[in-house]
PDB file of N, CA, C and O in Angstrom, chain B, residues numbered from 101:
ATOM      1  N   MET B 101       3.273 -13.211  -3.096  1.00  0.00           N
ATOM      2  CA  MET B 101       2.328 -12.185  -3.500  1.00  0.00           C
ATOM      3  C   MET B 101       2.927 -10.806  -3.232  1.00  0.00           C
ATOM      4  O   MET B 101       3.168 -10.053  -4.176  1.00  0.00           O
ATOM      5  N   PHE B 102       3.174 -10.459  -1.968  1.00  0.00           N
ATOM      6  CA  PHE B 102       3.790  -9.190  -1.623  1.00  0.00           C
ATOM      7  C   PHE B 102       5.175  -9.465  -1.042  1.00  0.00           C
ATOM      8  O   PHE B 102       5.418 -10.525  -0.465  1.00  0.00           O
ATOM      9  N   GLU B 103       6.065  -8.512  -1.199  1.00  0.00           N
ATOM     10  CA  GLU B 103       7.388  -8.630  -0.607  1.00  0.00           C
ATOM     11  C   GLU B 103       7.260  -8.488   0.914  1.00  0.00           C
ATOM     12  O   GLU B 103       6.640  -7.545   1.405  1.00  0.00           O
ATOM     13  N   THR B 104       7.847  -9.425   1.648  1.00  0.00           N
ATOM     14  CA  THR B 104       7.799  -9.380   3.105  1.00  0.00           C
ATOM     15  C   THR B 104       8.849  -8.399   3.600  1.00  0.00           C
ATOM     16  O   THR B 104      10.047  -8.661   3.485  1.00  0.00           O
ATOM     17  N   ASN B 105       8.413  -7.271   4.149  1.00  0.00           N
ATOM     18  CA  ASN B 105       9.347  -6.265   4.643  1.00  0.00           C
ATOM     19  C   ASN B 105       9.011  -5.801   6.060  1.00  0.00           C
ATOM     20  O   ASN B 105       9.521  -4.781   6.522  1.00  0.00           O
ATOM     21  N   VAL B 106       8.156  -6.553   6.740  1.00  0.00           N
ATOM     22  CA  VAL B 106       7.783  -6.246   8.122  1.00  0.00           C
ATOM     23  C   VAL B 106       8.278  -7.391   9.000  1.00  0.00           C
ATOM     24  O   VAL B 106       7.846  -8.532   8.833  1.00  0.00           O
ATOM     25  N   GLY B 107       9.179  -7.095   9.933  1.00  0.00           N
ATOM     26  CA  GLY B 107       9.743  -8.099  10.826  1.00  0.00           C
ATOM     27  C   GLY B 107       8.780  -8.517  11.919  1.00  0.00           C
ATOM     28  O   GLY B 107       7.684  -7.971  12.043  1.00  0.00           O
ATOM     29  N   ASN B 108       9.204  -9.495  12.711  1.00  0.00           N
ATOM     30  CA  ASN B 108       8.322 -10.065  13.741  1.00  0.00           C
ATOM     31  C   ASN B 108       7.914  -9.056  14.808  1.00  0.00           C
ATOM     32  O   ASN B 108       6.734  -8.967  15.149  1.00  0.00           O
ATOM     33  N   THR B 109       8.870  -8.292  15.344  1.00  0.00           N
ATOM     34  CA  THR B 109       8.540  -7.306  16.374  1.00  0.00           C
ATOM     35  C   THR B 109       7.623  -6.231  15.812  1.00  0.00           C
ATOM     36  O   THR B 109       6.637  -5.849  16.441  1.00  0.00           O
ATOM     37  N   ASP B 110       7.957  -5.750  14.624  1.00  0.00           N
ATOM     38  CA  ASP B 110       7.135  -4.740  13.946  1.00  0.00           C
ATOM     39  C   ASP B 110       5.739  -5.291  13.696  1.00  0.00           C
ATOM     40  O   ASP B 110       4.752  -4.572  13.851  1.00  0.00           O
ATOM     41  N   ARG B 111       5.650  -6.543  13.317  1.00  0.00           N
ATOM     42  CA  ARG B 111       4.364  -7.176  13.030  1.00  0.00           C
ATOM     43  C   ARG B 111       3.489  -7.239  14.282  1.00  0.00           C
ATOM     44  O   ARG B 111       2.303  -6.912  14.233  1.00  0.00           O
ATOM     45  N   ILE B 112       4.075  -7.660  15.398  1.00  0.00           N
ATOM     46  CA  ILE B 112       3.322  -7.763  16.657  1.00  0.00           C
ATOM     47  C   ILE B 112       2.811  -6.394  17.085  1.00  0.00           C
ATOM     48  O   ILE B 112       1.665  -6.263  17.516  1.00  0.00           O
ATOM     49  N   ILE B 113       3.657  -5.376  16.968  1.00  0.00           N
ATOM     50  CA  ILE B 113       3.254  -4.012  17.340  1.00  0.00           C
ATOM     51  C   ILE B 113       2.126  -3.523  16.440  1.00  0.00           C
ATOM     52  O   ILE B 113       1.158  -2.934  16.921  1.00  0.00           O
ATOM     53  N   ARG B 114       2.247  -3.764  15.133  1.00  0.00           N
ATOM     54  CA  ARG B 114       1.205  -3.329  14.195  1.00  0.00           C
ATOM     55  C   ARG B 114      -0.136  -4.001  14.479  1.00  0.00           C
ATOM     56  O   ARG B 114      -1.179  -3.349  14.447  1.00  0.00           O
ATOM     57  N   ILE B 115      -0.108  -5.296  14.756  1.00  0.00           N
ATOM     58  CA  ILE B 115      -1.358  -6.011  15.035  1.00  0.00           C
ATOM     59  C   ILE B 115      -1.994  -5.482  16.315  1.00  0.00           C
ATOM     60  O   ILE B 115      -3.205  -5.267  16.363  1.00  0.00           O
ATOM     61  N   ALA B 116      -1.186  -5.272  17.351  1.00  0.00           N
ATOM     62  CA  ALA B 116      -1.721  -4.769  18.623  1.00  0.00           C
ATOM     63  C   ALA B 116      -2.299  -3.364  18.469  1.00  0.00           C
ATOM     64  O   ALA B 116      -3.393  -3.083  18.958  1.00  0.00           O
ATOM     65  N   VAL B 117      -1.568  -2.488  17.793  1.00  0.00           N
ATOM     66  CA  VAL B 117      -2.046  -1.113  17.594  1.00  0.00           C
ATOM     67  C   VAL B 117      -3.298  -1.103  16.718  1.00  0.00           C
ATOM     68  O   VAL B 117      -4.234  -0.347  16.979  1.00  0.00           O
ATOM     69  N   GLY B 118      -3.315  -1.933  15.689  1.00  0.00           N
ATOM     70  CA  GLY B 118      -4.488  -2.012  14.823  1.00  0.00           C
ATOM     71  C   GLY B 118      -5.731  -2.439  15.569  1.00  0.00           C
ATOM     72  O   GLY B 118      -6.801  -1.855  15.396  1.00  0.00           O
ATOM     73  N   VAL B 119      -5.590  -3.469  16.406  1.00  0.00           N
ATOM     74  CA  VAL B 119      -6.728  -3.948  17.197  1.00  0.00           C
ATOM     75  C   VAL B 119      -7.186  -2.870  18.175  1.00  0.00           C
ATOM     76  O   VAL B 119      -8.385  -2.646  18.335  1.00  0.00           O
ATOM     77  N   LEU B 120      -6.235  -2.201  18.831  1.00  0.00           N
ATOM     78  CA  LEU B 120      -6.598  -1.137  19.777  1.00  0.00           C
ATOM     79  C   LEU B 120      -7.319   0.017  19.086  1.00  0.00           C
ATOM     80  O   LEU B 120      -8.278   0.560  19.635  1.00  0.00           O
ATOM     81  N   LEU B 121      -6.876   0.395  17.901  1.00  0.00           N
ATOM     82  CA  LEU B 121      -7.543   1.479  17.175  1.00  0.00           C
ATOM     83  C   LEU B 121      -8.952   1.080  16.742  1.00  0.00           C
ATOM     84  O   LEU B 121      -9.871   1.898  16.787  1.00  0.00           O
ATOM     85  N   ILE B 122      -9.122  -0.159  16.329  1.00  0.00           N
ATOM     86  CA  ILE B 122     -10.461  -0.626  15.943  1.00  0.00           C
ATOM     87  C   ILE B 122     -11.377  -0.657  17.171  1.00  0.00           C
ATOM     88  O   ILE B 122     -12.548  -0.285  17.086  1.00  0.00           O
ATOM     89  N   LEU B 123     -10.843  -1.100  18.303  1.00  0.00           N
ATOM     90  CA  LEU B 123     -11.634  -1.072  19.545  1.00  0.00           C
ATOM     91  C   LEU B 123     -11.978   0.363  19.944  1.00  0.00           C
ATOM     92  O   LEU B 123     -13.080   0.624  20.427  1.00  0.00           O
ATOM     93  N   ALA B 124     -11.052   1.284  19.747  1.00  0.00           N
ATOM     94  CA  ALA B 124     -11.303   2.694  20.065  1.00  0.00           C
ATOM     95  C   ALA B 124     -12.451   3.239  19.214  1.00  0.00           C
ATOM     96  O   ALA B 124     -13.221   4.082  19.675  1.00  0.00           O
ATOM     97  N   PHE B 125     -12.566   2.763  17.983  1.00  0.00           N
ATOM     98  CA  PHE B 125     -13.678   3.183  17.118  1.00  0.00           C
ATOM     99  C   PHE B 125     -15.023   2.831  17.757  1.00  0.00           C
ATOM    100  O   PHE B 125     -15.953   3.638  17.761  1.00  0.00           O
ATOM    101  N   PHE B 126     -15.110   1.611  18.297  1.00  0.00           N
ATOM    102  CA  PHE B 126     -16.372   1.164  18.887  1.00  0.00           C
ATOM    103  C   PHE B 126     -16.635   1.781  20.257  1.00  0.00           C
ATOM    104  O   PHE B 126     -17.777   1.809  20.715  1.00  0.00           O
ATOM    105  N   MET B 127     -15.585   2.275  20.912  1.00  0.00           N
ATOM    106  CA  MET B 127     -15.743   2.816  22.261  1.00  0.00           C
ATOM    107  C   MET B 127     -15.905   4.334  22.288  1.00  0.00           C
ATOM    108  O   MET B 127     -16.219   4.902  23.334  1.00  0.00           O
ATOM    109  N   THR B 128     -15.698   4.984  21.171  1.00  0.00           N
ATOM    110  CA  THR B 128     -15.817   6.439  21.131  1.00  0.00           C
ATOM    111  C   THR B 128     -16.951   6.849  20.204  1.00  0.00           C
ATOM    112  O   THR B 128     -17.424   6.071  19.375  1.00  0.00           O
ATOM    113  N   SER B 129     -17.358   8.061  20.368  1.00  0.00           N
ATOM    114  CA  SER B 129     -18.347   8.616  19.452  1.00  0.00           C
ATOM    115  C   SER B 129     -17.871  10.004  19.055  1.00  0.00           C
ATOM    116  O   SER B 129     -17.169  10.679  19.807  1.00  0.00           O
ATOM    117  N   GLY B 130     -18.253  10.398  17.905  1.00  0.00           N
ATOM    118  CA  GLY B 130     -17.834  11.692  17.406  1.00  0.00           C
ATOM    119  C   GLY B 130     -17.682  11.636  15.905  1.00  0.00           C
ATOM    120  O   GLY B 130     -17.719  10.569  15.293  1.00  0.00           O
ATOM    121  N   SER B 131     -17.514  12.787  15.336  1.00  0.00           N
ATOM    122  CA  SER B 131     -17.465  12.853  13.879  1.00  0.00           C
ATOM    123  C   SER B 131     -16.167  12.298  13.304  1.00  0.00           C
ATOM    124  O   SER B 131     -16.120  11.960  12.121  1.00  0.00           O
ATOM    125  N   TRP B 132     -15.111  12.196  14.114  1.00  0.00           N
ATOM    126  CA  TRP B 132     -13.824  11.707  13.607  1.00  0.00           C
ATOM    127  C   TRP B 132     -13.512  10.288  14.061  1.00  0.00           C
ATOM    128  O   TRP B 132     -12.422   9.794  13.774  1.00  0.00           O
ATOM    129  N   SER B 133     -14.414   9.616  14.752  1.00  0.00           N
ATOM    130  CA  SER B 133     -14.126   8.280  15.269  1.00  0.00           C
ATOM    131  C   SER B 133     -13.932   7.257  14.147  1.00  0.00           C
ATOM    132  O   SER B 133     -13.256   6.248  14.350  1.00  0.00           O
ATOM    133  N   TRP B 134     -14.508   7.498  12.980  1.00  0.00           N
ATOM    134  CA  TRP B 134     -14.315   6.585  11.851  1.00  0.00           C
ATOM    135  C   TRP B 134     -12.856   6.526  11.417  1.00  0.00           C
ATOM    136  O   TRP B 134     -12.429   5.556  10.789  1.00  0.00           O
ATOM    137  N   LEU B 135     -12.091   7.564  11.751  1.00  0.00           N
ATOM    138  CA  LEU B 135     -10.673   7.588  11.411  1.00  0.00           C
ATOM    139  C   LEU B 135      -9.918   6.491  12.172  1.00  0.00           C
ATOM    140  O   LEU B 135      -8.970   5.911  11.643  1.00  0.00           O
ATOM    141  N   TYR B 136     -10.334   6.207  13.408  1.00  0.00           N
ATOM    142  CA  TYR B 136      -9.740   5.102  14.163  1.00  0.00           C
ATOM    143  C   TYR B 136      -9.917   3.784  13.418  1.00  0.00           C
ATOM    144  O   TYR B 136      -8.991   2.978  13.332  1.00  0.00           O
ATOM    145  N   LEU B 137     -11.107   3.576  12.886  1.00  0.00           N
ATOM    146  CA  LEU B 137     -11.395   2.344  12.162  1.00  0.00           C
ATOM    147  C   LEU B 137     -10.542   2.239  10.902  1.00  0.00           C
ATOM    148  O   LEU B 137      -9.973   1.182  10.629  1.00  0.00           O
ATOM    149  N   LEU B 138     -10.449   3.298  10.148  1.00  0.00           N
ATOM    150  CA  LEU B 138      -9.689   3.291   8.903  1.00  0.00           C
ATOM    151  C   LEU B 138      -8.198   3.044   9.153  1.00  0.00           C
ATOM    152  O   LEU B 138      -7.598   2.160   8.542  1.00  0.00           O
ATOM    153  N   VAL B 139      -7.614   3.820  10.044  1.00  0.00           N
ATOM    154  CA  VAL B 139      -6.184   3.673  10.337  1.00  0.00           C
ATOM    155  C   VAL B 139      -5.923   2.314  10.993  1.00  0.00           C
ATOM    156  O   VAL B 139      -4.932   1.655  10.678  1.00  0.00           O
ATOM    157  N   GLY B 140      -6.793   1.897  11.890  1.00  0.00           N
ATOM    158  CA  GLY B 140      -6.636   0.596  12.540  1.00  0.00           C
ATOM    159  C   GLY B 140      -6.677  -0.555  11.546  1.00  0.00           C
ATOM    160  O   GLY B 140      -5.891  -1.497  11.654  1.00  0.00           O
ATOM    161  N   ALA B 141      -7.577  -0.489  10.589  1.00  0.00           N
ATOM    162  CA  ALA B 141      -7.677  -1.546   9.583  1.00  0.00           C
ATOM    163  C   ALA B 141      -6.428  -1.595   8.708  1.00  0.00           C
ATOM    164  O   ALA B 141      -5.950  -2.678   8.371  1.00  0.00           O
ATOM    165  N   ILE B 142      -5.902  -0.440   8.343  1.00  0.00           N
ATOM    166  CA  ILE B 142      -4.690  -0.404   7.520  1.00  0.00           C
ATOM    167  C   ILE B 142      -3.495  -0.958   8.287  1.00  0.00           C
ATOM    168  O   ILE B 142      -2.735  -1.770   7.760  1.00  0.00           O
ATOM    169  N   VAL B 143      -3.332  -0.520   9.530  1.00  0.00           N
ATOM    170  CA  VAL B 143      -2.213  -0.984  10.349  1.00  0.00           C
ATOM    171  C   VAL B 143      -2.334  -2.488  10.611  1.00  0.00           C
ATOM    172  O   VAL B 143      -1.341  -3.212  10.539  1.00  0.00           O
ATOM    173  N   LEU B 144      -3.530  -2.952  10.910  1.00  0.00           N
ATOM    174  CA  LEU B 144      -3.748  -4.378  11.145  1.00  0.00           C
ATOM    175  C   LEU B 144      -3.457  -5.193   9.885  1.00  0.00           C
ATOM    176  O   LEU B 144      -2.826  -6.248   9.964  1.00  0.00           O
ATOM    177  N   ALA B 145      -3.904  -4.722   8.746  1.00  0.00           N
ATOM    178  CA  ALA B 145      -3.677  -5.439   7.486  1.00  0.00           C
ATOM    179  C   ALA B 145      -2.187  -5.533   7.151  1.00  0.00           C
ATOM    180  O   ALA B 145      -1.724  -6.580   6.698  1.00  0.00           O
ATOM    181  N   THR B 146      -1.434  -4.456   7.367  1.00  0.00           N
ATOM    182  CA  THR B 146      -0.002  -4.514   7.074  1.00  0.00           C
ATOM    183  C   THR B 146       0.715  -5.463   8.029  1.00  0.00           C
ATOM    184  O   THR B 146       1.700  -6.095   7.649  1.00  0.00           O
ATOM    185  N   GLY B 147       0.232  -5.568   9.259  1.00  0.00           N
ATOM    186  CA  GLY B 147       0.822  -6.507  10.204  1.00  0.00           C
ATOM    187  C   GLY B 147       0.514  -7.950   9.846  1.00  0.00           C
ATOM    188  O   GLY B 147       1.391  -8.809   9.932  1.00  0.00           O
ATOM    189  N   VAL B 148      -0.705  -8.223   9.452  1.00  0.00           N
ATOM    190  CA  VAL B 148      -1.104  -9.581   9.096  1.00  0.00           C
ATOM    191  C   VAL B 148      -0.431 -10.030   7.799  1.00  0.00           C
ATOM    192  O   VAL B 148       0.032 -11.166   7.702  1.00  0.00           O
ATOM    193  N   MET B 149      -0.374  -9.146   6.807  1.00  0.00           N
ATOM    194  CA  MET B 149       0.221  -9.497   5.518  1.00  0.00           C
ATOM    195  C   MET B 149       1.746  -9.416   5.515  1.00  0.00           C
ATOM    196  O   MET B 149       2.388  -9.891   4.578  1.00  0.00           O
ATOM    197  N   ARG B 150       2.335  -8.813   6.563  1.00  0.00           N
ATOM    198  CA  ARG B 150       3.786  -8.641   6.697  1.00  0.00           C
ATOM    199  C   ARG B 150       4.385  -7.855   5.541  1.00  0.00           C
ATOM    200  O   ARG B 150       5.540  -8.068   5.171  1.00  0.00           O
ATOM    201  N   SER B 151       3.608  -6.958   4.979  1.00  0.00           N
ATOM    202  CA  SER B 151       4.071  -6.148   3.870  1.00  0.00           C
ATOM    203  C   SER B 151       3.517  -4.727   4.022  1.00  0.00           C
ATOM    204  O   SER B 151       2.323  -4.527   4.245  1.00  0.00           O
ATOM    205  N   CYS B 152       4.421  -3.745   3.896  1.00  0.00           N
ATOM    206  CA  CYS B 152       4.032  -2.350   4.035  1.00  0.00           C
ATOM    207  C   CYS B 152       4.432  -1.598   2.771  1.00  0.00           C
ATOM    208  O   CYS B 152       5.605  -1.582   2.399  1.00  0.00           O
ATOM    209  N   LEU B 153       3.475  -0.988   2.124  1.00  0.00           N
ATOM    210  CA  LEU B 153       3.744  -0.262   0.889  1.00  0.00           C
ATOM    211  C   LEU B 153       4.676   0.927   1.129  1.00  0.00           C
ATOM    212  O   LEU B 153       5.549   1.202   0.307  1.00  0.00           O
ATOM    213  N   LEU B 154       4.498   1.630   2.242  1.00  0.00           N
ATOM    214  CA  LEU B 154       5.364   2.764   2.553  1.00  0.00           C
ATOM    215  C   LEU B 154       6.810   2.312   2.731  1.00  0.00           C
ATOM    216  O   LEU B 154       7.730   2.980   2.259  1.00  0.00           O
ATOM    217  N   TYR B 155       7.018   1.177   3.410  1.00  0.00           N
ATOM    218  CA  TYR B 155       8.368   0.636   3.554  1.00  0.00           C
ATOM    219  C   TYR B 155       8.967   0.321   2.180  1.00  0.00           C
ATOM    220  O   TYR B 155      10.143   0.590   1.938  1.00  0.00           O
ATOM    221  N   LYS B 156       8.161  -0.244   1.290  1.00  0.00           N
ATOM    222  CA  LYS B 156       8.642  -0.590  -0.048  1.00  0.00           C
ATOM    223  C   LYS B 156       9.049   0.662  -0.825  1.00  0.00           C
ATOM    224  O   LYS B 156      10.090   0.670  -1.483  1.00  0.00           O
ATOM    225  N   VAL B 157       8.246   1.708  -0.755  1.00  0.00           N
ATOM    226  CA  VAL B 157       8.550   2.959  -1.449  1.00  0.00           C
ATOM    227  C   VAL B 157       9.839   3.579  -0.912  1.00  0.00           C
ATOM    228  O   VAL B 157      10.644   4.109  -1.677  1.00  0.00           O
ATOM    229  N   LEU B 158      10.030   3.510   0.404  1.00  0.00           N
ATOM    230  CA  LEU B 158      11.217   4.095   1.031  1.00  0.00           C
ATOM    231  C   LEU B 158      12.430   3.172   0.975  1.00  0.00           C
ATOM    232  O   LEU B 158      13.533   3.589   1.329  1.00  0.00           O
ATOM    233  N   GLY B 159      12.247   1.922   0.536  1.00  0.00           N
ATOM    234  CA  GLY B 159      13.350   0.970   0.473  1.00  0.00           C
ATOM    235  C   GLY B 159      13.788   0.506   1.850  1.00  0.00           C
ATOM    236  O   GLY B 159      14.963   0.200   2.054  1.00  0.00           O
ATOM    237  N   TYR B 160      12.870   0.449   2.792  1.00  0.00           N
ATOM    238  CA  TYR B 160      13.147   0.116   4.178  1.00  0.00           C
ATOM    239  C   TYR B 160      12.557  -1.254   4.504  1.00  0.00           C
ATOM    240  O   TYR B 160      11.525  -1.633   3.951  1.00  0.00           O
ATOM    241  N   SER B 161      13.203  -1.993   5.393  1.00  0.00           N
ATOM    242  CA  SER B 161      12.678  -3.288   5.812  1.00  0.00           C
ATOM    243  C   SER B 161      13.079  -3.557   7.247  1.00  0.00           C
ATOM    244  O   SER B 161      14.210  -3.273   7.641  1.00  0.00           O
ATOM    245  N   THR B 162      12.155  -4.107   8.040  1.00  0.00           N
ATOM    246  CA  THR B 162      12.481  -4.529   9.394  1.00  0.00           C
ATOM    247  C   THR B 162      12.562  -6.044   9.469  1.00  0.00           C
ATOM    248  O   THR B 162      12.728  -6.606  10.552  1.00  0.00           O
ATOM    249  N   ASN B 163      12.448  -6.698   8.341  1.00  0.00           N
ATOM    250  CA  ASN B 163      12.528  -8.145   8.272  1.00  0.00           C
ATOM    251  C   ASN B 163      13.989  -8.570   8.329  1.00  0.00           C
ATOM    252  O   ASN B 163      14.778  -8.175   7.470  1.00  0.00           O
ATOM    253  N   GLN B 164      14.363  -9.366   9.322  1.00  0.00           N
ATOM    254  CA  GLN B 164      15.743  -9.798   9.501  1.00  0.00           C
ATOM    255  C   GLN B 164      16.243 -10.667   8.351  1.00  0.00           C
ATOM    256  O   GLN B 164      17.432 -10.635   8.031  1.00  0.00           O
ATOM    257  N   GLY B 165      15.365 -11.437   7.729  1.00  0.00           N
ATOM    258  CA  GLY B 165      15.751 -12.318   6.644  1.00  0.00           C
ATOM    259  C   GLY B 165      15.993 -11.596   5.339  1.00  0.00           C
ATOM    260  O   GLY B 165      16.514 -12.194   4.398  1.00  0.00           O
ATOM    261  N   ASP B 166      15.635 -10.336   5.253  1.00  0.00           N
ATOM    262  CA  ASP B 166      15.763  -9.564   4.012  1.00  0.00           C
ATOM    263  C   ASP B 166      16.820  -8.495   4.191  1.00  0.00           C
ATOM    264  O   ASP B 166      16.510  -7.375   4.596  1.00  0.00           O
ATOM    265  N   LYS B 167      18.053  -8.825   3.898  1.00  0.00           N
ATOM    266  CA  LYS B 167      19.168  -7.882   4.080  1.00  0.00           C
ATOM    267  C   LYS B 167      19.615  -7.260   2.751  1.00  0.00           C
ATOM    268  O   LYS B 167      20.775  -6.873   2.614  1.00  0.00           O
ATOM    269  N   SER B 168      18.716  -7.161   1.783  1.00  0.00           N
ATOM    270  CA  SER B 168      19.110  -6.600   0.488  1.00  0.00           C
ATOM    271  C   SER B 168      19.049  -5.097   0.459  1.00  0.00           C
ATOM    272  O   SER B 168      19.352  -4.486  -0.565  1.00  0.00           O
TER     273      SER B 168
END
């Protein structure tokens, strides 16, 4: 479906940061707290799907199996 361009270490970091940002949304209040939820969901989704659109646009990959 999507090109895999996120490596294992990058994936683990993205999932952890995404979860922390989503938790920060529920633990904070304020007019900008929804931004934690939005950014956290995007970061979490790229970690779970192992595909990052920004990496694809820049021609970058942290996936060890993809040396093209």
